[in-house]
Structures are given as C-alpha cells and as structure tokens.
N, C-alpha and C positions, 0 to 999 in steps of 0.2 A: 421175791427169793428173802426171805426173814432175814434177819443181823443177826450178827451175832452178840453177845455181851460181853464186856470188857473180862470177862472172867472165864469166858469160853474160848479167847483169842491168848497171843502171846503180845508183850506191849509195843508198843510203835517202836521200841529202840531195838528190841530184838528182830522184831520183823524186819526196819532197816538194818541192822547191822547183816540181817541172814543174806537177805539180798546182796546187799554191797560186797560181802565175801565171797556171793556165787560168780558175782563179775569179775571182782579181783582173782580168784581161783583160777578163772578162765581163763583171761587175761595172762597169768602164768603160765599156765599150761601150754596159750597161742605162742607167748612170745618165743618156746623153746621151741616149739613144733616151727613156727615162719623160720627160725634161726636158718633151718638146714637147706632153704631156698639160696641161700649166700654163700660165696666161697668164703671160707676161712679166712680170716683176717679184715674182710670186707668191710668196711664202716657199719653197714646196714645190719650184718650178722653180731656185731660187736652191740650196736644201739638194741637188737633184740635179747641180747645176752643181759645186759644192763639192766633196762625193763624188766629182766625174768627176775633181775638179782633185787630192784628197788622195791618190785611189787611182793614178792614173796616175803622180804621183811616186814613190809605194809600188813600183810598178813598177820604174821606175827606179833603187830602192835593192835591190829583191830581185835585178834581173838582172845584179848588179854580184857581189851572193852566187853564182846560178847558175854564172856565168863562175868564180868561182875553184871552186868544187864542183867544176866539170868539168873544169877544169886539175889538182887537187890530187889527182881518185879516178881509178881506173881505169874505162875507160870497157870494155863489152862487146866483145868480140873479131869482129871481120867478119862479116857472113850468109857463106855459102856461093853468091854469085849471081853477076848478071853484074856485071864492075866497071860498065860502062853505068852503073849504078843509084844508085852511091853518088855519082856526078856532081850530079844533081838535090836529090839528099837532104842533100847537105851544103849546096848553094846556098840550099836552102829553109832550114836550120837558120841558115846567115849572116845570112841575110834576117830570120828571124824575132829575132834576138839584136840586130841592128841596128835594127831598128824599135822594140825594146823597150829600146834607150837613146836614138835619136833623138826620136820619138815626142814623149815625157815634156817633155825640151829644148826640143823643137819649141812645148807646149803653156804652159811657164815662160816664154818667150819672147813667146808672144803674149799671156799676161798683162801681160809686162811693156811689153808694145808699148802696148797698150790701158791703161795706166797703173793695172789694179787690184791689190791688195794681192796676193799670193801668199802662202798660208798651209798648214800641211802639218803637221799634226798638234798644231794651238794654235801652234806656232812662225811666225815670218813670214821669210820669203826673201828674201832681197833681188833686186830687178829685174835681169834679167840685161843687158837694154837697156834704152835710154831711151823712156821715152813717145814715142810714133812711128806715126798715125793709117793712115797708108800702106802701110806698111810692116808694121801688123798687121793689114792687111785680106789682103794677100799673107800674111802664116804664117800666116794662117785658112784660106788656099785649101789651100796645102800641107799643116797640120794635118789636115785632112779630107780631102783625097786620100789622106793618110799612112794615116789609121785605114782607109780603106775597101779600101787595101792591103792593110793586115794582117790586117783581116777577110779578105780571101780567100784570104791566104797560110797564117792559120789552119785554115781550111775545107780546102785542098788539103791542109795537112799531118797532121789528122786525116782525111780521106779516103785517103790515102796509106798510113796504120798500118790503118786498116780491110780498105784492097785487100791488104796485107802479112798481116792474117790471117785473115781469110773465103775470098781468094781463093787468095794464094800460098802460106799456112799455114807460113809461117817463122818463128811465133813471135818476129819481131821486136819485135808491140805486148808479148808476154809481159815482155820488159825495162824497161819504162818502169811497167809496172803494181806495183801495192804487192805485197809477198810474202804468200802464201797459207801459214797453218798450218797 
C-alpha cells in the first residue's frame, strides 16, 4: 500500500478530533437511548441523562477546537472528480458542524427552560434562558428532531465515505484515517 503525503491527508489534530467527535456523538446518542431501559426517576436513568448532557456539552467545546484545527491546518488537495460532487460534500460538512454547535446549545437551553441545573464535568453552568415550561416543550421537540437529523447526517457522511472508498476507490477515506506506520 502506498503512503499518502501530508498534503494528501488531514492533519493529525483534525484526524484525532474527527474520530474523537464520532466516539462522543455515539456516546451521546447511546446515553439517551439506553436511558429508556430504566424506569423514570431511577438512578441509572438519571445517570444516562447526566452523561448525555455532559458529553453533549463536551461536543460543543471540542467542535470549536475542530473548527480551529480546520482553519489553522492545511486541508488535502481536492480529488480529481466531477466538480458537482464537492457541493453536497461541503453542504454536509457545513451541516454537521452547525449541528455540533447548535444541538448542545439547544440542550443547554432546554435544561434552562425546564429549570434544571446544568452540570458540566462538576461545574455548574448558568441558565441560558429563564425557566419557561411552554418554551421548554418547544425546545425539546426541536432538540429531538435535530438529533434525528444529525443521526441521518452522520449516516449519510459515513455512507458517502464508504462509497468513495469501496466503489469509487479514490482514497478519500484514507485522508481521514490514522496514518499507518
């Protein structure tokens, strides 16, 4: 297997943050799904909810590091492919970044609207908005809808990467995989 030059792949920082964010997002989704197996008010259910909040806010912090790494480091040269393919790719990436910023903020606003405390790795964060039950219901609906959309965006992103790797065989996926020694 030939190796890719540093100009043909993303920076180590970008690659590390990419895969760390994937693991975090899987954990965020899993925490909310796993809580359903436990009765409301149980300690285990509350623990999963707490992990959802904490890991979601961790995504919010790390997405800014990802954006910084994206701005400060070189990106790989464009692939030799039809120009139209870059349009949905860029739109999907922009949407993923937007959701990684907006969803944690929506969750924080939801907790605020419900009057709940917002704990982040032992720190108590201020409420973003005053407690408001009606607004809380609306934010909850939008947050859940956003979670569903984000799930499908991630699935689309993964499917497109696998299509490039296995069908188009254009080495796109290799640019974001950790370097082999």
